[in-house]
C-alpha positions in Angstrom: 12.2 44.3 -50.1 14.5 41.6 -51.5 17.2 44.2 -52.1 20.7 42.9 -52.8 23.3 43.3 -50.0 25.9 45.9 -50.5 29.3 46.2 -48.9 29.6 50.0 -48.7 27.9 51.4 -45.7 27.3 54.8 -44.3 28.5 55.1 -40.7 27.5 58.1 -38.6 30.3 58.8 -36.1 28.2 61.1 -34.0 25.5 63.8 -34.3 25.7 65.5 -37.7 28.9 63.7 -38.7 29.5 61.1 -41.4 32.1 59.3 -43.4 31.9 56.5 -45.9 33.4 53.1 -45.0 33.3 49.7 -46.5 35.2 47.4 -48.8 34.3 49.4 -51.9 35.6 52.7 -50.7 39.1 53.9 -49.8 40.6 56.8 -48.0 42.4 59.1 -50.5 45.8 58.8 -48.8 45.7 54.9 -48.9 44.4 55.0 -52.5 47.1 57.5 -53.6 49.8 55.3 -52.2 48.7 52.4 -54.3 47.6 54.3 -57.5 50.1 54.6 -60.3 47.7 56.0 -62.9 48.4 59.6 -62.5 45.0 61.0 -61.7 44.1 64.6 -61.8 44.7 66.8 -58.7 41.0 67.8 -59.0 40.4 66.3 -55.6 37.1 65.8 -53.9 36.3 68.8 -51.8 33.8 68.7 -48.9 30.8 70.7 -49.8 29.0 72.7 -47.2 25.2 72.6 -47.7 23.2 74.9 -45.5 20.1 73.1 -46.5 21.3 69.9 -44.8 22.3 71.7 -41.5 20.0 70.5 -38.7 18.4 73.0 -36.4 17.1 72.3 -32.8 14.2 69.9 -33.2 11.9 71.6 -30.7 11.5 75.3 -31.4 11.0 77.6 -28.4 7.4 78.5 -27.7 6.2 81.7 -29.5 8.7 81.2 -32.4 7.1 78.5 -34.4 5.7 79.3 -37.8 1.8 79.6 -38.1 0.3 76.6 -39.6 -1.6 76.7 -42.9 -4.9 74.9 -43.3 -7.5 74.2 -46.1 -10.2 76.8 -45.6 -12.3 76.5 -48.8 -14.8 73.8 -49.1 -14.6 73.8 -52.9 -10.8 73.1 -52.6 -11.6 70.2 -50.2 -14.0 68.7 -52.7 -11.4 68.9 -55.4 -8.7 67.5 -53.2 -11.0 64.5 -52.3 -11.3 63.8 -56.0 -7.5 64.1 -56.5 -6.6 62.0 -53.5 -9.2 59.1 -53.9 -9.6 59.1 -57.6 -11.8 56.3 -58.8 -10.6 53.8 -56.3 -12.8 52.3 -53.4 -12.3 55.0 -50.7 -12.5 52.4 -47.9 -9.4 50.7 -49.2 -7.3 53.8 -49.4 -5.4 54.9 -46.3 -4.8 58.6 -46.0 -2.5 60.3 -43.6 -3.6 64.0 -43.2 -0.9 66.4 -41.7 -2.2 69.2 -39.5 -5.8 69.1 -40.6 -6.7 72.0 -38.2 -10.4 72.7 -38.3 -11.0 69.6 -40.3 -12.5 70.9 -43.5 -10.7 68.5 -45.7 -11.0 65.7 -43.1 -14.8 66.1 -43.1 -14.9 65.9 -46.8 -12.7 62.8 -46.9 -14.9 61.1 -44.3 -18.1 61.9 -46.2 -16.6 60.2 -49.2 -15.9 57.1 -47.1 -12.2 57.3 -46.8 -10.0 55.9 -44.1 -8.2 58.9 -42.5 -5.4 59.2 -39.9 -5.2 62.8 -38.8 -1.8 63.9 -37.4 -2.6 67.2 -35.6 0.0 69.2 -33.6 -2.4 71.8 -32.1 -4.3 70.5 -29.0 -7.2 72.9 -29.5 -8.3 71.1 -32.7 -8.2 67.5 -31.3 -11.7 67.5 -29.6 -13.4 68.7 -32.9 -11.5 66.2 -35.1 -12.5 63.3 -32.7 -16.1 64.5 -32.9 -16.1 64.0 -36.7 -15.5 60.3 -36.2 -18.8 60.0 -34.4 -21.0 61.9 -36.9 -19.7 60.9 -40.3 -19.2 57.7 -42.2 -15.6 56.6 -42.8 -12.9 55.5 -40.4 -11.0 58.3 -38.6 -8.1 58.1 -36.1 -6.5 61.2 -34.5 -3.0 61.3 -33.5 -1.6 64.2 -31.4 1.7 64.8 -33.3 3.4 66.9 -35.9 3.9 64.6 -38.9 6.6 66.8 -40.3 8.7 66.3 -37.1 8.5 62.6 -36.8 11.8 60.6 -36.8 14.2 63.6 -36.4 17.7 62.9 -37.8 20.7 62.7 -35.5 18.6 62.4 -32.3 19.3 59.4 -30.3 16.3 59.6 -28.0 13.0 60.3 -29.8 9.7 61.0 -27.9 7.1 58.3 -28.6 4.8 60.9 -30.2 7.6 61.5 -32.8 8.6 57.8 -33.3 7.1 56.4 -36.5 7.7 52.8 -35.3 5.6 53.4 -32.2 3.0 55.4 -33.9 2.4 53.0 -36.9 2.5 50.0 -34.6 -0.3 51.5 -32.5 -2.3 52.3 -35.6 -1.9 48.7 -36.9 0.1 49.7 -40.0 2.4 47.1 -41.3 5.2 47.3 -43.9 4.6 46.1 -47.5 7.1 45.2 -50.1 8.6 48.1 -52.3 7.4 46.3 -55.4 3.8 46.4 -54.2 1.5 49.4 -54.9 1.1 52.6 -52.9 -0.1 51.5 -49.4 -0.5 55.0 -47.9 -1.1 58.5 -49.2 0.0 61.5 -47.3 -1.5 65.0 -47.6 0.0 68.0 -46.2 0.9 71.8 -46.6 4.6 72.3 -46.1 5.5 75.0 -43.7 7.1 77.8 -45.7 10.2 78.4 -43.5 10.9 74.6 -43.1 9.8 73.6 -46.6 13.3 73.0 -48.0 14.6 71.3 -44.8 11.6 68.9 -44.8 12.2 68.1 -48.4 15.8 67.2 -47.8 15.0 65.1 -44.6 12.3 63.2 -46.6 14.9 62.5 -49.3 17.2 60.8 -46.8 14.3 58.8 -45.4 13.2 57.7 -48.9 16.6 56.6 -50.1 17.4 54.8 -46.9 13.9 53.2 -46.6 13.5 54.6 -43.1 10.7 56.5 -41.2 7.5 56.4 -43.2 9.3 54.6 -46.2 9.9 51.6 -44.0 6.3 50.7 -44.8 6.6 50.9 -48.6 6.3 53.4 -51.4 4.4 56.1 -49.5 2.9 58.7 -51.9 3.2 62.4 -50.8 0.5 64.8 -51.9 1.9 68.3 -50.9 1.2 72.0 -51.3 4.6 73.8 -51.8 5.6 77.3 -52.8 6.2 78.1 -56.5 9.9 78.5 -55.8 10.3 75.0 -54.4 8.1 73.5 -57.1 10.2 75.0 -59.8 13.4 73.6 -58.2 11.9 70.2 -57.8 11.1 69.9 -61.6 14.1 71.8 -62.9 16.3 70.2 -65.6 19.3 71.5 -67.5 17.0 73.6 -69.6 16.7 75.8 -66.4 20.4 75.9 -65.1 19.4 78.7 -62.7 17.1 76.3 -60.8 18.8 73.0 -61.5 20.5 71.6 -58.5 21.2 68.6 -56.3 17.6 68.6 -54.9 16.1 68.5 -58.5 18.3 65.4 -59.3 17.7 63.4 -56.3 13.8 63.9 -56.2 13.5 63.2 -60.0 15.5 60.1 -59.8 13.5 58.8 -56.7 9.9 59.9 -57.7 7.5 60.5 -60.4 6.6 64.2 -59.8 3.2 65.1 -61.0 1.8 68.7 -60.9 -1.9 68.7 -60.1 -2.9 72.2 -59.8 -2.2 75.7 -58.4 -4.2 77.2 -55.7 -4.5 80.8 -54.6 -3.6 81.8 -51.1 -7.3 82.9 -50.4 -8.2 79.2 -50.2 -6.1 78.7 -47.0 -6.3 80.0 -43.4 -3.5 80.2 -40.9 -3.3 79.5 -37.2 -0.6 80.2 -34.6 -0.1 79.2 -30.9 -2.1 82.2 -29.8 -5.1 81.3 -31.9 -6.3 83.0 -35.1 -3.5 84.4 -37.2 -5.3 87.3 -38.7 -2.5 89.6 -37.4 0.3 87.1 -38.2 3.2 89.0 -39.9 3.7 85.8 -42.0 0.2 85.7 -43.0 0.1 89.4 -44.0 3.4 89.0 -46.0 2.1 86.1 -47.9 -1.2 87.7 -48.7 0.4 90.9 -49.8 2.6 88.7 -52.2 -0.5 86.9 -53.4 1.6 83.8 -53.3 0.0 80.8 -54.9 0.6 77.2 -53.7 1.3 74.3 -56.0 -0.3 71.0 -55.3 2.0 68.1 -56.4 2.2 64.4 -56.1 5.5 62.6 -55.4 5.2 58.9 -56.0 8.4 56.8 -55.3 9.5 54.8 -58.3 9.1 51.1 -58.2 12.3 50.8 -60.1 14.3 53.3 -57.9 16.4 50.5 -56.2 18.5 48.1 -58.3 21.4 45.8 -57.7 23.8 48.8 -57.8 21.7 51.5 -56.0 20.2 50.5 -52.7 19.4 51.8 -49.2 22.9 50.6 -48.3 24.9 52.8 -50.8 22.6 55.7 -51.5 24.8 58.0 -49.5 27.6 57.6 -52.0 25.3 58.5 -54.8 24.2 61.6 -52.8 27.8 62.6 -52.5 28.6 62.0 -56.1 25.7 64.4 -57.2 26.7 67.0 -54.6 30.3 66.9 -55.7 29.4 67.4 -59.4 27.2 70.4 -58.5 30.0 72.0 -56.4 31.8 72.9 -59.6 29.2 73.0 -62.4 31.4 74.2 -65.1 34.1 71.5 -64.7 34.0 68.6 -67.3 32.5 65.4 -65.9 35.6 63.5 -66.5 37.4 65.7 -63.9 34.8 65.0 -61.3 35.1 61.2 -62.0 38.8 61.3 -61.5 38.3 62.9 -58.2 35.5 60.6 -57.1 36.4 57.2 -58.3 39.4 55.0 -59.1 37.6 53.4 -62.0 38.8 54.4 -65.5 36.5 57.3 -66.4 36.9 57.2 -70.2 35.6 53.7 -70.4 32.7 54.4 -67.9 31.6 57.5 -69.9 31.7 55.6 -73.1 29.4 53.0 -71.8 26.9 55.5 -70.6 27.3 57.6 -73.8 28.3 60.8 -72.1 31.1 63.0 -73.6 34.2 63.4 -71.3 34.0 67.1 -71.9 30.4 67.5 -71.0 29.4 69.4 -67.8 26.7 68.4 -65.4 24.5 71.2 -66.9 24.0 68.9 -69.9 23.2 65.9 -67.8 19.6 65.0 -66.8 18.7 63.4 -63.5 18.7 59.9 -64.7 22.1 60.3 -66.4 23.5 60.6 -62.8 21.9 57.4 -61.8 23.1 55.5 -64.9 26.6 56.9 -64.3 26.6 55.8 -60.6 25.3 52.3 -61.4 27.9 51.9 -64.2 30.7 52.6 -61.7 29.2 50.2 -59.1 28.9 47.6 -61.8 32.6 47.9 -62.9 34.9 45.1 -61.8 38.1 46.9 -62.6 38.8 47.8 -59.0 38.1 46.5 -55.5 37.9 50.1 -54.2 35.5 52.0 -56.5 35.1 55.3 -54.5 37.5 57.7 -52.9 36.8 59.9 -50.0 38.9 62.5 -48.1 39.3 61.9 -44.3 38.1 65.6 -44.0 34.6 64.3 -45.0 34.2 63.2 -41.4 33.9 66.9 -40.4 31.1 67.7 -42.8 28.1 69.0 -41.0 25.0 67.5 -42.6 
């Protein structure tokens, strides 16, 4: 990608354990011994985030959530138009997650698209493969759950969940980040795992790992209204504005396509049809609509001062700020960095007394890059040794 090398690296000391090491960070006890500037005692506190806590990768049988599929041909037709646009369909590679009965798959193939279907349920595989024989377009079927590939903190990954192996077998090669969108992904996020998947995808995106190893992969997803509102939240909606909002908006151009009623989807569980599924009944009774959104990674996301090698420090800075929303930003900076905060805030035109609820997502990026750009100190960031015990 031609990204500049950075000195601060994230080192995982074991499953679900992390600390920040490198020549641009320092342990608080070492920094305090050298510092004579009388910083505030508003020290950086490890923030527990339940959304980052990992659960067992393989759920016991009978406990997995029913999978949601496109059931309406009219919706499938509209999705084809949204996904393919006016481009030559044969040039656009689409990864479809859990297509199930293949209603959208069939519509995409009829339009001449190249489709790779990631299907986790064996019963649908024969039908999906049969579509390849009867319709135009190129279809490859992979027996795997796309949302479970490349699990974090797992040393041994089964081949069917390893993107390196899967993409190599499919003949997919990496492209530069500065290039266009090489692959589009379509999927419906499982309701119970929705937030966890969004967090895991963020880590993959900023670190250029998993699917983002192959370029700026565009996600086209159906999500619940609750998560959609969180993703697009700004300081104008302080009740919804959070770390997830900042990190996704900094990383991607988020486009709302349309809202779809629950009646356009069907559900399937391990026992077959989900007509009696408690989850299906609860969602239908709520008449919950799903929001179709497009998440396109920004070409300008990575710079000389924010890269896949120091993104974890950026994550921690944002998390720390949201840990105490009502505290002035200058107090957060005195806790997080050895760089003179008044001068940094002046350069980014943020008032020292402002709280994070008046800062928009890209203000956080500008602030982080300005600190990284500073030449005042060798050690720019401070961490507590207790950070090593944070469970991600």
